[in-house]
C-alpha positions in Angstrom: 33.0 12.8 -5.9 31.1 9.6 -6.7 28.9 9.0 -9.8 26.3 6.3 -10.5 26.4 5.5 -14.0 22.8 4.1 -15.0 20.9 2.2 -17.7 17.6 0.7 -17.7 15.5 -1.3 -20.1 11.6 -0.9 -20.2 8.3 -1.9 -21.4 8.7 1.1 -23.5 4.9 2.5 -23.0 6.0 6.1 -22.8 7.2 8.2 -19.7 4.1 7.6 -17.7 3.2 4.1 -18.8 6.9 2.7 -19.2 7.8 0.1 -16.5 11.5 -0.9 -15.8 12.4 -4.6 -17.0 16.2 -4.3 -16.1 18.3 -1.8 -14.3 22.1 -1.6 -13.9 24.1 0.7 -11.9 27.9 1.2 -11.9 29.3 3.3 -8.9 32.3 5.3 -10.2 34.9 7.5 -8.4 36.3 9.0 -11.7 38.9 6.3 -12.3 37.7 2.9 -11.6 34.2 1.2 -10.8 34.0 0.8 -6.9 30.3 -1.1 -6.5 27.8 -2.6 -9.0 24.3 -3.3 -8.8 22.2 -5.1 -11.9 18.9 -6.9 -11.7 16.1 -7.9 -14.0 12.8 -6.3 -12.8 9.3 -7.8 -13.0 7.3 -4.9 -14.6 4.0 -6.2 -13.6 3.0 -5.7 -17.1 3.3 -7.2 -20.6 6.4 -6.8 -22.4 5.6 -5.9 -26.0 7.1 -8.0 -29.0 9.1 -5.2 -30.4 10.6 -4.7 -27.0 11.7 -8.2 -26.7 13.1 -8.2 -30.1 15.0 -5.2 -29.2 16.4 -6.1 -25.7 16.0 -9.9 -25.9 14.3 -9.7 -22.6 10.9 -11.9 -22.5 8.1 -12.2 -20.1 9.4 -15.4 -18.8 12.6 -14.1 -17.9 11.1 -11.4 -15.6 8.3 -13.5 -14.3 10.2 -14.4 -11.0 12.2 -11.4 -11.0 12.0 -8.6 -7.8 9.4 -6.0 -8.4 10.8 -2.6 -8.5 9.4 -1.9 -4.8 11.7 -5.1 -3.7 14.8 -3.5 -5.1 13.9 0.3 -4.5 15.9 0.5 -1.2 18.8 -0.9 -2.8 18.7 1.7 -5.7 18.1 4.6 -3.4 21.0 3.8 -1.1 23.4 3.0 -4.0 22.8 6.5 -5.6 22.6 8.6 -2.5 25.1 11.4 -2.4 26.2 10.6 -6.0 25.8 12.1 -9.4 23.4 10.3 -11.6 24.9 9.7 -14.9 23.2 8.4 -18.2 23.2 8.5 -21.8 20.1 10.8 -22.4 19.9 11.0 -18.6 16.4 12.5 -18.5 15.1 9.3 -20.0 16.3 7.1 -17.4 16.0 9.5 -14.6 12.5 10.4 -15.2 11.3 6.8 -15.3 13.1 5.8 -12.2 11.8 9.0 -10.5 8.2 8.0 -11.7 8.8 4.4 -10.0 9.7 5.9 -6.6 6.8 8.4 -7.1 4.2 5.5 -7.1 5.9 4.3 -4.0 5.4 7.6 -2.2 9.3 8.8 -2.3 10.6 11.8 -3.9 13.7 10.6 -5.7 16.1 13.6 -6.4 19.7 13.4 -7.7 22.1 15.6 -9.5 22.3 14.8 -13.3 24.9 14.4 -16.0 24.0 13.5 -19.5 26.9 11.8 -21.3 25.2 12.8 -24.8 25.4 16.4 -23.8 28.9 16.1 -22.6 30.0 14.3 -25.6 28.7 17.0 -27.8 31.0 19.5 -26.2 33.9 17.3 -25.5 33.9 15.3 -28.6 32.4 17.7 -31.2 31.5 16.9 -34.9 30.3 13.6 -34.6 27.4 12.6 -37.2 25.5 10.8 -34.3 25.8 11.1 -30.5 23.9 7.6 -30.1 25.7 5.6 -27.5 26.2 2.9 -30.3 27.8 5.5 -32.6 30.2 7.2 -30.0 31.3 3.7 -28.8 32.3 2.8 -32.3 34.0 5.8 -33.0 35.9 5.6 -29.6 36.5 1.8 -29.8 34.7 1.1 -26.9 33.1 -2.6 -26.7 29.5 -3.0 -25.7 29.1 -6.5 -24.4 25.3 -6.7 -24.6 23.8 -3.8 -26.6 20.4 -2.7 -25.3 20.8 -4.7 -22.0 21.2 -2.7 -19.0 24.7 -3.7 -17.8 26.2 -3.8 -21.2 25.0 -0.4 -21.9 25.9 1.0 -18.5 29.4 -0.5 -18.6 30.0 1.1 -22.1 28.6 4.5 -20.6 31.0 4.3 -17.7 34.0 3.8 -19.8 32.8 6.8 -22.2 32.4 8.9 -19.3 35.9 8.0 -17.7 37.2 9.2 -21.2 35.0 12.4 -21.2 36.5 13.3 -17.6 39.9 12.6 -18.8 39.3 15.1 -21.9 37.6 17.8 -20.0 40.1 20.4 -20.2 37.6 23.4 -20.1 35.8 22.2 -17.2 32.7 21.4 -18.8 31.6 18.8 -16.4 31.8 21.6 -13.5 29.6 23.9 -15.4 27.0 21.3 -16.3 26.9 20.6 -12.6 26.3 24.5 -11.8 22.6 24.6 -10.4 22.1 27.7 -12.7 23.4 26.0 -15.8 20.1 24.1 -16.6 22.3 21.5 -18.7 20.8 18.6 -17.0 17.0 19.8 -18.0 18.0 20.6 -21.5 17.0 18.2 -24.5 20.6 16.3 -25.4 20.6 17.6 -29.0 20.1 21.2 -28.0 23.0 23.5 -27.2 22.5 25.8 -24.2 23.5 28.9 -26.1 20.4 28.6 -28.2 18.3 28.7 -24.9 20.5 31.6 -23.5 19.7 33.7 -26.7 16.0 33.4 -26.7 14.3 36.8 -26.0 11.9 37.4 -23.0 9.0 39.1 -25.1 6.0 38.2 -27.1 6.5 35.9 -30.3 6.5 32.8 -31.9 9.2 30.0 -31.5 10.2 27.0 -33.7 11.5 23.6 -32.5 13.6 22.0 -35.2 15.0 18.7 -35.4 18.7 17.5 -36.3 17.6 18.0 -40.0 16.6 21.7 -39.3 12.8 20.4 -40.0 10.2 22.5 -38.0 8.5 20.0 -35.5 6.8 22.3 -33.5 5.4 26.0 -33.7 4.4 27.7 -30.4 3.2 31.3 -29.3 4.4 33.0 -26.0 4.2 36.0 -24.0 7.7 35.3 -22.8 9.6 33.3 -25.5 12.5 32.0 -23.3 10.3 31.2 -20.4 7.6 29.2 -22.4 10.6 27.2 -24.3 12.0 26.2 -20.9 8.5 25.1 -19.6 8.4 22.6 -22.4 11.6 21.0 -21.0 10.0 20.5 -17.5 6.8 19.0 -18.9 6.3 15.4 -18.1 3.8 14.7 -20.8 4.9 11.8 -23.1 4.1 14.1 -26.2 6.4 16.8 -24.7 9.3 14.4 -23.7 9.4 12.7 -27.1 9.1 16.3 -28.7 12.2 17.6 -26.6 14.4 14.7 -27.5 14.1 15.4 -31.1 14.8 19.1 -30.7 18.1 20.1 -31.8 17.7 23.8 -32.4 15.0 26.8 -31.7 14.4 29.9 -33.7 11.8 32.7 -32.9 10.0 35.7 -34.5 9.1 38.7 -32.2 5.6 40.0 -32.5 5.2 42.6 -30.1 1.8 41.6 -28.4 0.0 38.4 -27.6 -2.9 38.9 -30.4 -0.1 39.1 -33.2 1.8 36.2 -31.7 -1.5 34.0 -31.7 -2.3 35.0 -35.5 1.2 34.4 -36.5 1.4 31.0 -34.5 -1.9 30.1 -36.5 -0.7 31.0 -40.0 2.6 29.2 -39.4 1.2 25.9 -38.5 -1.2 25.9 -41.4 1.7 26.4 -43.5 4.4 24.3 -42.0 2.0 21.5 -40.8 4.5 20.7 -37.9 4.5 17.2 -36.6 3.7 17.9 -32.9 1.0 20.4 -33.6 -2.5 19.1 -33.7 -5.0 21.8 -32.6 -4.8 23.8 -35.8 -3.0 21.3 -38.1 -6.3 20.7 -40.0 -7.2 20.6 -43.7 -8.9 23.6 -45.2 -12.3 24.6 -44.3 -15.2 23.1 -46.5 -18.4 24.5 -44.8 -20.0 27.8 -44.7 -22.8 29.5 -42.4 -25.2 31.9 -44.2 -28.5 33.3 -44.0 -31.3 34.0 -46.2 -35.0 35.2 -45.8 -38.0 33.1 -47.1 -41.3 34.2 -48.6 -43.0 34.7 -44.8 -39.9 37.0 -44.1 -38.4 34.8 -41.5 -34.7 34.9 -41.6 -33.2 31.3 -41.8 -29.6 30.2 -40.8 -28.2 27.5 -42.8 -25.0 25.8 -43.9 -23.5 24.4 -47.0 -20.3 23.6 -48.8 -18.2 26.7 -48.9 -18.0 26.9 -52.6 -21.8 27.2 -52.9 -21.9 29.8 -50.1 -20.7 33.3 -51.8 -20.4 35.3 -48.6 -20.3 33.0 -45.5 -20.6 34.6 -42.2 -18.4 31.9 -40.6 -16.5 29.1 -42.0 -16.0 25.5 -40.6 -13.8 22.5 -41.0 -16.6 20.2 -40.9 -20.5 19.7 -41.0 -20.5 18.4 -37.6 -18.6 21.8 -36.3 -21.0 23.7 -38.6 -24.1 21.9 -36.8 -22.5 22.0 -33.2 -22.3 25.9 -33.7 -25.8 26.3 -34.8 -27.0 24.3 -32.0 -25.4 26.7 -29.5 -26.6 29.5 -31.4 -30.3 27.9 -31.2 -29.9 27.4 -27.5 -28.3 30.9 -26.8 -30.9 32.8 -28.8 -33.6 30.7 -28.4 -34.1 30.0 -32.1 -35.9 27.5 -34.1 -34.1 24.4 -35.2 -36.5 24.0 -38.1 -35.2 27.4 -39.4 -31.8 26.7 -38.5 -32.0 23.6 -40.9 -31.1 21.3 -37.8 -34.6 19.5 -38.1 -35.9 18.8 -41.5 -39.4 17.7 -43.1 -41.3 18.7 -39.5 -44.3 21.1 -39.5 -43.1 22.4 -36.0 -39.9 21.6 -34.3 -39.5 19.2 -31.4 -37.9 22.0 -29.4 -41.2 23.9 -29.2 -42.8 20.9 -27.4 -39.8 21.3 -25.0 -40.4 25.0 -24.8 -36.8 25.9 -26.0 -38.4 27.4 -29.2 -40.9 30.1 -28.8 -43.1 28.9 -31.6 -42.2 30.6 -34.7 -42.6 27.1 -36.6 -46.3 26.9 -34.9 -47.4 30.4 -35.6 -47.1 31.2 -31.9 -44.5 34.0 -32.4 -44.2 36.9 -34.7 -41.8 37.0 -37.7 -40.7 40.3 -36.4 -39.8 39.2 -32.6 -38.1 35.9 -34.0 -35.7 38.0 -36.5 -34.8 40.2 -33.9 -33.1 37.3 -32.1 -31.8 35.8 -35.4 -29.9 39.1 -36.1 -28.4 39.1 -32.5 -27.3 35.6 -33.1 -25.8 36.8 -36.6 -24.0 39.8 -35.1 -22.7 37.3 -32.3 -20.9 35.3 -35.3 -17.3 35.8 -36.0 -15.6 39.2 -36.1 -18.9 41.1 -36.4 -17.5 44.2 -38.0 -17.1 45.3 -41.5 -13.9 47.4 -41.5 -11.5 47.6 -38.4 -7.8 47.7 -37.6 -6.7 46.6 -34.2 -3.7 48.4 -33.0 -1.1 46.4 -30.9 2.3 47.3 -29.5 5.0 47.0 -32.4 8.5 44.9 -31.8 10.2 48.3 -31.1 9.2 51.6 -29.5 9.3 53.0 -33.0 6.3 51.1 -34.7 3.0 50.0 -34.2 1.6 46.5 -34.9 -1.8 45.6 -36.2 -4.5 43.3 -37.5 -6.7 44.0 -40.5 -10.0 43.2 -41.1 -11.7 44.6 -44.4 -15.6 43.7 -45.1 -15.5 41.3 -42.1 -12.6 39.3 -43.6 -9.3 39.1 -41.9 -6.6 40.4 -44.2 -3.2 39.7 -42.2 -1.2 41.8 -40.0 1.9 44.0 -40.3 3.7 46.9 -38.7 4.2 50.3 -39.5 6.2 53.3 -38.4 4.7 55.0 -35.2 4.6 58.7 -37.0 3.4 57.0 -40.4 0.7 55.3 -38.4 -0.6 58.8 -37.1 -1.3 59.7 -40.7 -3.4 56.6 -41.7 -6.9 57.7 -41.4 -9.1 54.7 -42.3 -8.7 50.9 -41.9 -8.1 50.6 -45.7 -5.0 52.7 -45.5 -3.4 50.0 -43.7 -3.7 47.4 -46.4 -0.5 49.0 -48.0 1.4 47.7 -44.8 -0.2 44.2 -44.2 1.5 41.0 -44.5 -1.4 39.0 -46.3 -2.7 35.9 -44.4 -5.5 33.5 -45.0 -9.0 34.1 -43.2 -10.2 30.9 -41.6 -12.3 29.7 -38.8 -9.2 29.9 -36.1 -8.0 33.4 -36.8 -11.9 34.6 -36.7 -12.1 32.9 -33.3 -8.9 34.4 -32.3 -9.9 37.9 -33.1 -13.6 37.5 -31.9 -12.3 36.3 -28.5 -9.9 39.3 -28.5 -12.6 41.6 -29.2 -15.0 40.4 -26.5 -12.4 41.0 -23.8 -10.7 44.4 -25.1 -12.2 47.9 -24.9 -12.3 49.6 -28.3 -9.5 52.1 -27.5 -6.9 50.4 -29.7 -9.6 49.4 -32.4 -10.5 51.7 -35.4 -13.2 51.5 -37.7 -15.5 49.3 -35.5 -19.1 49.3 -36.7 -21.4 50.3 -33.7 
């Protein structure tokens, strides 16, 4: 069996934008190096200063070097029918694969990661960086952060791992069903094997046990594994930092969504962005003026006693109001989107029916305002949404009282049959904060579901 131990240096612009500046390949038969190929590569883009400081490779050094397409045939030939070995193998492999992809060639090789192998065969090290392992093993690196120096050191490390592999770890890694080559280098395969295939929330943790990502899934194991195959820069970076994964079963997709939202706002994970915002600041409300016209307006949340909807910013509130105006043909003047005008501009465009110009009756206008209000948020006073529990012996539920989300919980299936009103469920609920995101989640759920599993819906 032949191995090609590979190391590359790059421009460092992420997986998609990163271009190779140097490549070194050592063909290794398990005992000695039988062939070698090393070359600088013209990346056809600027090398950032911080990369030059790290590797010592300058723009001048690569200016007359071959471009990747000029050495691609050599790289393909020398690695053909070999096992592709590297320290953090997915980094080197994915970038080389991307270079070939641009040339219309599908580069596929079996892979081995010396980080993952070292964690199994040399357990207990404080760090599994190439520098730290080589220091521990007294392996010299001649030219650190240069492709040849690092590839040569990785080859010697791999030779020692082969010698010490008494448990046939390398053979198990090469098993097509093992997934070892696709797993993040810091993550133990047992962690992934133990993930359940059910609804729930999962947590990616770094080496310090800090939660760096929270996600929801209908099938936790399947969703987690999908992250490892994702080629986006954010996903690749996150997976490289992932050292552990924990999970919480929820029993249903709705409860997983609600739990995920609450956890993101509490933990504020590094790689979650969508729901990681600061607290809501703006509230939507309605009032009736002296003419009997119902206005829709927004203001700072502390000045709105009972908001029908909450927002994170004025811009979000205005955007929603503009959507309501368009959908229900409301007047921007009475939605406080146009001020200090006698009649709104939309009336001239025939997008307002003319309440602001006495062309429409107050009664007719208010009918549409009330429909708009009913469409906002959850749109019910008291309701409990029943879902499947985590086991067959329990019922999961989400609770809304007075139009405000209270949280979710679980109750014994027999005890559930004795609970007559939504209010009865508050003794079993795990309290959670109401906010724009959970209102959106529940509203979307109610729109696409029938009401068979929902109690207390106001008709």
